[in-house]
N, C-alpha and C positions, 0 to 999 in steps of 0.2 A: 365109436367104440373106445374103450379105455385101454390103458396099457395092461392092466391086470387081467382083462378078459379077452384080449386079442390072442388067439391061439392059431398057430399055423398047422395045417393038416399036412399029410405026406405029399399031397399034390402042390403045396405051397399057397393054397387059398385061405383066406380068413374064414372063420366060422361065422355063420349068420346068427341072428338073434334067437331063432328057434332052437338051434343046437345048443347055444349057451344056456338058454332057459331050461332045456331038458337036462343038461349036465348039472345045473344048480338044483333042480328039483330032485334029481337022484341023490345028490348030497344032502338035500334037505331032509330026506327020510332017514339019513344016518345021524342027524343031529340029536343031541339029548332032548328028551320029551319036553323039558321046561322051555328050551329055546324055541322048539316048534310051536308050542302053545302060545308063547309070548308073541312070536311073529304073526301067528294066525289071529289071535284074539285081542291083541293090543289095540288095533284101530277101533275095535268095537267099544272098548272102554273110553277112548277119546270121543267117539260118537255118542256114547251114553252121557258123558259129561256135557256135551253140546245140547242134548235133550234137556238136561237139568237146567242149563243156562237159559234155554228157551222158556222153560216153565217159570223160572225165577223172574226173568224179564217180563213175561206176561203178567205175573202177579203184581210186579211193581207198577206197570202201566195201568193195570186194572184199578189199583188203589189210587193212582194219581188222577185218573179220569172218573172215579166213582162208579165204575161199571160193576153191576151185581148180576146181570143176566148172562146167559149163554156161556157158562163156565166150561162145560165139556166141549162145546163147539169151538171155542177160542183156544182151549188148551191142547186139543188134539193136533192141529197143524204145528203148534209151537214145540211139540215133542218129536213129531215124526220128521218134519222137513229138515231141521238141523241135524238129526241123526243120520238121515240118508245123505245129506250134503257132505257132512264131515267124513263119513266112511268112504264115500265115493272119491272125494278130493284126496284123501290120504292115500287111497289105493292108486289113484292116477298120478300123484306127484311124488310119492315115496316108495311104496311097496313094489309096484310094477316096474319102475325104472331100476330099482335095486336088483330084482330078479331077472331083468333083461340085460343087466350088465351096463346100463347107461348112466348110472349114478355112482361115481367112484370117489367123490370128494368127501372126506371125513367131516367137513364143516357144512357141506351143502345138505346132507340128509337131516341133521338136526335143525338147520335153519328152515328147511321146507316143512318139517314137522311142526315147528313153532308157528310158521305162517298159516299153515292149515288150522292149527289149534286156535289161533287168535281170530283169523278171518271167518272161517266157517263154523268154528266152535264157540266164538264169542260175539263178534260184531254182527254176523248174519242173524243169529237169533234175536239180538237186541233190536236190530233194525226191522226185523220181521214183525216183532211184537207191536211196534208203533202203529202201522196202518191197520192191523187187525183190531186193536183196541180203540183206535180213533174212529174207525167205522162203527164199532159197537156203541161208542159214546154218542156219536151222531145219530145213530138209529134210535137209541133209547133216551136221548136227550138228558144224559146224566151230567154232562159238563158243557160249559159254554164253548161254542165253536168260534174260531177266530174270524175276523172280518176278512174280506177278500184280499186286501193288500198286506195283511199281517200273518199269513199262513206259515211261512218259513220261520219267522221270528217266534211264533207261537210253538212250533215244533221244537226249535232249539231250546226255548225256555222250559218246555215240558220234559225234554230229554236230558238236559244238563244234570239235574240231581240224580236221575236214574243211572246215567253213565258214571257219575262219581261213586255211587254205591256198587257198581259192577266192576270197578277197577281191579279189585282183588280177584274176581272171577276170571277176568281177562288175563291177569298175571298167572293164575293157576293153569289156565288153558295153554299159555305159552310155555310154561315150565314142563307141563305134562307132554306137550307135543315135541319139545326139544328132547326130553328123556326118551320118548318112544322112538323118535328118529335116530337117536344115538344107539339105542339097543338094537334097532333093526340094522343099522350099519355094522355093528359088531357081529351080528348073526351073519350078515353078508360076508364079512371078512373070514369068518369060520368056514363058510361055504367055499370061498375062493381058495383057502388054504387046503381044503380037502381035495381039490381038483388036481 
């Protein structure tokens, strides 16, 4: 527990997480509607960006491997899996620890947000697009497959130009995750000051 959320009851015992969570949720209802909506829907926007990153990475790999078939089949997991992963990771590493009183560091919340944005909103969709489209290219024989000893080198050579194109997207995800974590920490500070 942190210094800001450790409360002493009349019996001299510390409040547990459930009580702290309930106190913060009572105060959450008293926040301005803008802060409530941003705290609630902010991670959804980060996850939506992750879906777009997945679709962009899928498109780039499809072009690099000359894959024309199975557009919907390849695009569906590239949109859904990064969305679910980003939303879940942000909730697990930023939102829930804040509301439980476990995350009190003003630097840690934005850093966690940035890491979630880059890893699950940027790198995960890019790395997920590679095997999906490599499997399609192999199935439809649209690109030459590497020999047995050169698989890793072939994957690096294939991914290098795509990762260069996606640098701006990774930076955007990092900035948005940092901003979101910072705003969530400010909302948390407001909730603590109301207590």
